[in-house]
N, C-alpha and C positions, 0 to 999 in steps of 0.2 A: 750586761747592765744594770747596777741595782740604782735605784733610784732612791736619792740620802736628801732632798728636800726636794718642797717646791711651796714657793716663793708664794708668803699670803699676808706681808708684814709689807711697810711703807718701801719696804728696797723694790719691790716689784713698779713701783710708780714708776724707778730708772727704765724698764722694758716698755711700761703699755701705753706709755703716755702718746708713744708714737702713731697709735692707731694700726696705718694701715701703711707699709712701707712703701707700697710702690703705687698707691692709689691715687695720683695723680695723672693726668690722660697722656702728661708729656715727660718723656722721660730723656735726657741727652747726656749722649755719650761719648766719649772722644777718647782714641787707644791708637799705637803703633802701626794696628793692623785691622781689618775687621775682612773676614769669609762670612758670606751668607751661600747657605744649603738650602731653596726652598721646598726642595721634594723634604727632604726631613723636618721643615719649620724650626731652622737652628741658625743664631747669627752668633758668632766666636768673633770676642776681639778680646785681640793679643797686647801687651806690653805696657806698661805704665798707662792700664785703664781705669778711667776715672766716669762715673754716671752721677747725675746730677737731676732731683725732681724738686719741685716747689722749696722742699725744708730736708731731705735728704741727700746725702750726698755720701758713695760708695766710692773707694778704692782699691784695687785687685792686681795680680798679674795677668791673670785673667776672665773673662766673663761671659758666661754663655745663655743666651736669653732664647729661650724656647718658646712661640709663638704658633697660633692656629690664622691661616689666611680666612679672611672673611670679606668675600665682595671688595673693596674698593681699601681695608685696610686691615692689619697683623693684630690679634688679641694675645698680650702676652700671659702664657700661664704659668714661667715658671723662672727661676734667675738663676743662675750658680755661680758665683764668685771662689776663684782659687787664688793663693799664691799671698802672703803679706795682705788679707781683707782687712779693713778697715771702714766701720760706717757710721758716719756721726747724724745726731737730730736734736737741734738743739743742746740740754746742756748731757744728754747721754754721748757717749760713746762705744761701741762694739771693734773688740777684733778677732781675727782666728784666722787658721790656716783654711778655711773652707766653710762660706756660707750661702745656704740654698735656703728661697723663697717661694713658695706657693701659693701663687695670688687666689686661686679660686677655694682654698685655705685659711686666708691669711696668716699661715704659719711660719715663720722665719727658722733655720736651723743651725747654729751654732756648732761647729767638729774643730779639731786640731787646734786643741789649747786655747779655748774661746775664754774671751774676760770682758765682762760688760760694767760700765762706771757711770755712777749718773753723780756728779759732781765727785767727791772724795770716795763718795762707795763703792765696794768695788764685788761681783760676786765673778767665780768664775768655779771652773770643774770640765769633765770631758766633754762634755756634752748640752747645750743650753738649748732648751726647744721653746720661741716665744709664739702664743696663739692671741693676735689681738684680735679678733672677735670674740673670744672669751672673758678677757681681759686678767690672762694667768700664764704663768710658766714654769718651767722647770727643771731643773740643775742638776744631772747626772753623774756620778762616778763607775768609772770601772771597778770591777772588783777588787776589793782592798786599797783603792783612791778614795779621797776625800772630795767633797764640795767644800769651798772655801769665801766666805763673805766678811767684808770689813765693814762699818757700819761707823760712820760718824753721825753724833746728835749734835744738833744745831740747838 
């Protein structure tokens, strides 16, 4: 994979304003089906999945929530959303075939035709990585591919 662009101009605002994707203490999830595998520390939500925190909304066909059990609570470590993934926060929207959020690293990886909009501005490539705690993001394209950006001046 070849990195073609590191967002270091106002367009990165569209991604970086979200601070921490699931930093909220409460995540509400609805789906058609839920399976929990306590020994593996994973809950699998399938069918019309909708997850919401205080200011983030996520839709997907399937959502894996990986956690570690600690005494009376479960600490979420990682989330993987698959199939028609859409994430919204304020004025930004991201879509992809797969989204993986690593909570301890505050990193979101968007794969499978990812696109991110902030109002009318758009960035797309083959892989988009957002580092929330570093205030940066990267857009990659596969060999021979291209990163695409559309910016509208106001």
